[in-house]
C-alpha atoms as a printed R data frame, in Angstrom:
    type eleno elety resid chain resno       x      y       z
1   ATOM     1    CA   MET     A     1   0.000  0.000   0.000
2   ATOM     2    CA   ARG     A     2   2.793  2.409   0.913
3   ATOM     3    CA   ARG     A     3   4.606  1.595  -2.318
4   ATOM     4    CA   ARG     A     4   1.463  2.442  -4.342
5   ATOM     5    CA   ALA     A     5   1.147  5.746  -2.524
6   ATOM     6    CA   LEU     A     6   4.766  6.608  -3.325
7   ATOM     7    CA   ILE     A     7   4.271  5.653  -6.966
8   ATOM     8    CA   ALA     A     8   1.131  7.824  -7.114
9   ATOM     9    CA   LEU     A     9   3.022 10.740  -5.541
10  ATOM    10    CA   GLY     A    10   5.926 10.320  -7.960
11  ATOM    11    CA   THR     A    11   3.546 10.169 -10.923
12  ATOM    12    CA   THR     A    12   1.796 13.338  -9.751
13  ATOM    13    CA   ILE     A    13   5.118 15.130  -9.473
14  ATOM    14    CA   VAL     A    14   6.143 14.082 -12.963
15  ATOM    15    CA   ILE     A    15   2.778 14.989 -14.505
16  ATOM    16    CA   VAL     A    16   2.098 18.256 -12.656
17  ATOM    17    CA   VAL     A    17   5.190 19.687 -11.029
18  ATOM    18    CA   ALA     A    18   7.769 18.970 -13.735
19  ATOM    19    CA   PRO     A    19   5.904 20.881 -16.499
20  ATOM    20    CA   LEU     A    20   5.280 23.813 -14.132
21  ATOM    21    CA   ALA     A    21   8.948 23.894 -13.193
22  ATOM    22    CA   ALA     A    22   9.901 23.781 -16.888
23  ATOM    23    CA   LEU     A    23   7.504 26.683 -17.567
24  ATOM    24    CA   VAL     A    24   8.995 28.822 -14.817
25  ATOM    25    CA   LEU     A    25  12.554 27.941 -15.856
26  ATOM    26    CA   ALA     A    26  11.902 28.715 -19.538
27  ATOM    27    CA   LEU     A    27  10.361 32.111 -18.759
28  ATOM    28    CA   ARG     A    28  12.914 33.066 -16.097
29  ATOM    29    CA   THR     A    29  15.884 32.246 -18.316
30  ATOM    30    CA   LYS     A    30  14.222 33.703 -21.441
31  ATOM    31    CA   TRP     A    31  15.162 30.469 -23.267
32  ATOM    32    CA   GLU     A    32  13.668 31.309 -26.654
33  ATOM    33    CA   PRO     A    33  12.434 27.813 -27.672
34  ATOM    34    CA   GLY     A    34  10.730 27.448 -24.271
35  ATOM    35    CA   VAL     A    35   9.188 30.916 -24.401
36  ATOM    36    CA   ALA     A    36   7.972 30.248 -27.962
37  ATOM    37    CA   LEU     A    37   6.384 26.955 -26.849
38  ATOM    38    CA   VAL     A    38   4.619 28.620 -23.908
39  ATOM    39    CA   ARG     A    39   3.349 31.422 -26.180
40  ATOM    40    CA   ARG     A    40   2.080 28.905 -28.745
41  ATOM    41    CA   LEU     A    41   0.299 26.853 -26.067
42  ATOM    42    CA   GLY     A    42  -1.280 29.996 -24.675
43  ATOM    43    CA   ARG     A    43  -2.394 31.212 -28.081
44  ATOM    44    CA   ASP     A    44  -3.639 27.865 -29.382
45  ATOM    45    CA   ARG     A    45  -5.076 26.328 -26.203
46  ATOM    46    CA   PHE     A    46  -5.547 28.588 -23.206
47  ATOM    47    CA   ASN     A    47  -6.530 31.918 -24.799
48  ATOM    48    CA   ARG     A    48  -9.727 30.446 -26.224
49  ATOM    49    CA   GLY     A    49 -10.911 29.491 -22.752
50  ATOM    50    CA   ALA     A    50  -9.832 32.807 -21.258
51  ATOM    51    CA   MET     A    51 -11.709 34.737 -23.956
52  ATOM    52    CA   ARG     A    52 -15.043 33.292 -22.793
53  ATOM    53    CA   THR     A    53 -15.056 35.641 -19.803
54  ATOM    54    CA   ALA     A    54 -12.176 38.076 -20.420
55  ATOM    55    CA   GLY     A    55 -13.204 41.701 -20.085
56  ATOM    56    CA   THR     A    56 -16.493 40.932 -18.338
57  ATOM    57    CA   PRO     A    57 -17.280 42.129 -14.801
58  ATOM    58    CA   GLY     A    58 -15.286 40.148 -12.233
59  ATOM    59    CA   ALA     A    59 -13.110 38.341 -14.812
60  ATOM    60    CA   SER     A    60  -9.451 37.775 -13.999
61  ATOM    61    CA   ALA     A    61  -8.364 38.609 -17.567
62  ATOM    62    CA   GLN     A    62  -9.137 41.617 -19.700
63  ATOM    63    CA   VAL     A    63  -8.953 42.025 -23.470
64  ATOM    64    CA   ILE     A    64  -6.773 44.240 -25.596
65  ATOM    65    CA   ARG     A    65  -8.037 45.043 -29.088
66  ATOM    66    CA   THR     A    66  -5.292 45.707 -31.601
67  ATOM    67    CA   VAL     A    67  -5.047 45.972 -35.375
68  ATOM    68    CA   GLY     A    68  -2.471 43.942 -37.305
69  ATOM    69    CA   ARG     A    69   0.390 46.155 -38.343
70  ATOM    70    CA   ARG     A    70   0.707 44.412 -41.734
71  ATOM    71    CA   SER     A    71  -2.664 42.736 -42.277
72  ATOM    72    CA   GLY     A    72  -4.931 45.466 -40.880
73  ATOM    73    CA   ARG     A    73  -7.045 42.708 -39.275
74  ATOM    74    CA   PRO     A    74  -8.574 43.324 -35.836
75  ATOM    75    CA   TYR     A    75  -7.341 41.092 -32.989
76  ATOM    76    CA   ARG     A    76  -8.579 40.481 -29.446
77  ATOM    77    CA   THR     A    77  -6.096 39.066 -26.921
78  ATOM    78    CA   PRO     A    78  -6.626 38.246 -23.230
79  ATOM    79    CA   ILE     A    79  -4.163 40.044 -20.960
80  ATOM    80    CA   GLY     A    80  -3.657 40.852 -17.303
81  ATOM    81    CA   LEU     A    81  -4.402 44.551 -17.007
82  ATOM    82    CA   ARG     A    82  -4.207 46.595 -13.795
83  ATOM    83    CA   ARG     A    83  -5.452 50.129 -13.212
84  ATOM    84    CA   THR     A    84  -3.041 52.967 -12.431
85  ATOM    85    CA   GLN     A    85  -3.824 56.588 -11.622
86  ATOM    86    CA   SER     A    86  -3.710 57.721 -15.241
87  ATOM    87    CA   GLY     A    87  -4.109 54.493 -17.170
88  ATOM    88    CA   TRP     A    88  -3.096 50.845 -17.070
89  ATOM    89    CA   ILE     A    89  -0.135 48.551 -16.486
90  ATOM    90    CA   VAL     A    90   0.525 45.124 -17.990
91  ATOM    91    CA   THR     A    91   3.327 42.776 -16.948
92  ATOM    92    CA   LEU     A    92   5.106 41.223 -19.929
93  ATOM    93    CA   PRO     A    93   6.128 37.646 -19.031
94  ATOM    94    CA   TYR     A    94   7.050 36.891 -22.682
95  ATOM    95    CA   GLY     A    95   9.035 40.083 -23.088
96  ATOM    96    CA   THR     A    96   8.361 42.348 -26.035
97  ATOM    97    CA   THR     A    97   7.919 39.578 -28.637
98  ATOM    98    CA   PRO     A    98   4.120 38.971 -28.669
99  ATOM    99    CA   ASP     A    99   2.411 40.134 -31.849
100 ATOM   100    CA   TRP     A   100  -0.334 41.992 -29.966
101 ATOM   101    CA   LEU     A   101   2.361 44.145 -28.324
102 ATOM   102    CA   LYS     A   102   4.162 44.794 -31.609
103 ATOM   103    CA   ASN     A   103   0.821 45.775 -33.171
104 ATOM   104    CA   LEU     A   104   0.035 48.100 -30.264
105 ATOM   105    CA   LEU     A   105   3.437 49.782 -30.323
106 ATOM   106    CA   ALA     A   106   3.209 50.273 -34.107
107 ATOM   107    CA   ALA     A   107  -0.284 51.781 -33.894
108 ATOM   108    CA   GLY     A   108   0.296 53.835 -30.751
109 ATOM   109    CA   SER     A   109  -3.224 53.138 -29.500
110 ATOM   110    CA   ALA     A   110  -5.733 50.352 -28.892
111 ATOM   111    CA   GLU     A   111  -8.867 49.548 -26.955
112 ATOM   112    CA   VAL     A   112  -9.197 47.507 -23.776
113 ATOM   113    CA   GLU     A   113 -12.241 45.614 -22.581
114 ATOM   114    CA   THR     A   114 -12.475 45.601 -18.817
115 ATOM   115    CA   GLU     A   115 -15.400 45.157 -16.433
116 ATOM   116    CA   GLY     A   116 -17.781 45.051 -19.409
117 ATOM   117    CA   GLU     A   117 -16.640 48.414 -20.794
118 ATOM   118    CA   VAL     A   118 -14.487 49.301 -23.796
119 ATOM   119    CA   ARG     A   119 -11.915 52.041 -23.233
120 ATOM   120    CA   ALA     A   120  -9.494 53.674 -25.642
121 ATOM   121    CA   VAL     A   121  -5.843 53.683 -24.583
122 ATOM   122    CA   THR     A   122  -2.853 55.445 -26.036
123 ATOM   123    CA   ALA     A   123   0.832 56.267 -25.474
124 ATOM   124    CA   PRO     A   124   2.095 52.692 -24.958
125 ATOM   125    CA   ARG     A   125   5.493 52.578 -23.260
126 ATOM   126    CA   VAL     A   126   7.576 49.538 -22.352
127 ATOM   127    CA   VAL     A   127   9.424 50.263 -19.105
128 ATOM   128    CA   PRO     A   128  11.686 48.277 -16.763
129 ATOM   129    CA   ARG     A   129   9.707 46.438 -14.094
130 ATOM   130    CA   HIS     A   130  11.729 47.935 -11.248
131 ATOM   131    CA   ASP     A   131  10.615 51.431 -12.339
132 ATOM   132    CA   VAL     A   132   6.926 50.559 -11.875
133 ATOM   133    CA   MET     A   133   6.977 48.001  -9.028
134 ATOM   134    CA   HIS     A   134   5.048 50.443  -6.835
135 ATOM   135    CA   LEU     A   135   2.142 50.285  -9.319
136 ATOM   136    CA   LEU     A   136   1.820 46.491  -9.088
137 ATOM   137    CA   GLY     A   137  -0.232 44.696  -6.475
138 ATOM   138    CA   THR     A   138   1.397 42.147  -4.182
139 ATOM   139    CA   GLY     A   139   0.233 39.181  -6.281
140 ATOM   140    CA   ASP     A   140   1.481 40.773  -9.494
141 ATOM   141    CA   ARG     A   141   4.870 41.503  -7.894
142 ATOM   142    CA   VAL     A   142   5.214 37.883  -6.737
143 ATOM   143    CA   VAL     A   143   4.243 36.477 -10.145
144 ATOM   144    CA   ALA     A   144   6.518 38.946 -11.958
145 ATOM   145    CA   HIS     A   145   9.423 37.905  -9.742
146 ATOM   146    CA   LEU     A   146   8.651 34.179 -10.087
147 ATOM   147    CA   PHE     A   147   8.561 34.337 -13.894
148 ATOM   148    CA   GLY     A   148  11.464 36.775 -14.198
149 ATOM   149    CA   VAL     A   149   9.419 39.552 -15.794
150 ATOM   150    CA   ASP     A   150  11.833 42.330 -16.729
151 ATOM   151    CA   GLU     A   151   9.472 44.748 -18.454
152 ATOM   152    CA   CYS     A   152   5.985 46.162 -18.111
153 ATOM   153    CA   LEU     A   153   3.728 48.059 -20.465
154 ATOM   154    CA   LEU     A   154   2.189 51.368 -19.453
155 ATOM   155    CA   LEU     A   155  -0.917 52.646 -21.242
156 ATOM   156    CA   GLU     A   156  -2.614 55.983 -20.795
157 ATOM   157    CA   ASP     A   157  -6.358 56.545 -20.941
158 ATOM   158    CA   ALA     A   158  -7.160 58.258 -24.230
159 ATOM   159    CA   PRO     A   159  -8.758 61.682 -23.885
160 ATOM   160    CA   THR     A   160 -12.514 61.542 -24.269
161 ATOM   161    CA   ALA     A   161 -14.235 63.703 -26.850
162 ATOM   162    CA   SER     A   162 -16.195 66.554 -25.254
163 ATOM   163    CA   ALA     A   163 -19.703 67.195 -26.465
């Protein structure tokens, strides 16, 4: 009986813990093949599920709407967005390589869906994480440290048109 329990524990570690450790290691070391694999899995598998609720009231993920810099096609991507005094902050666990970020930086503006509302954002700036640590919540700081996030994205609320 004890042997079976140890085998079950070992199997659980191999199935659950080893892939999580590999994920953390790949992101922390910025090992490009590992980062590319994680991005592909997120895009092809996990983003679809996240998009079911992203941007709705109480959802843990929000949506950024960008336009393809070459194709001109509209894209919606789930992201972790946090409010600041004058706009928003996004941690960048994959660095500056995601297409949505390249599209945003090329356009200079986008829209975000959060709490059931769509808001225009502008003036995207990639900044070192240590410069904006005070803007992150405790959980975001822990996750950023765990995954070795070096950079964050700052977005400003776009001015609203006066009537």
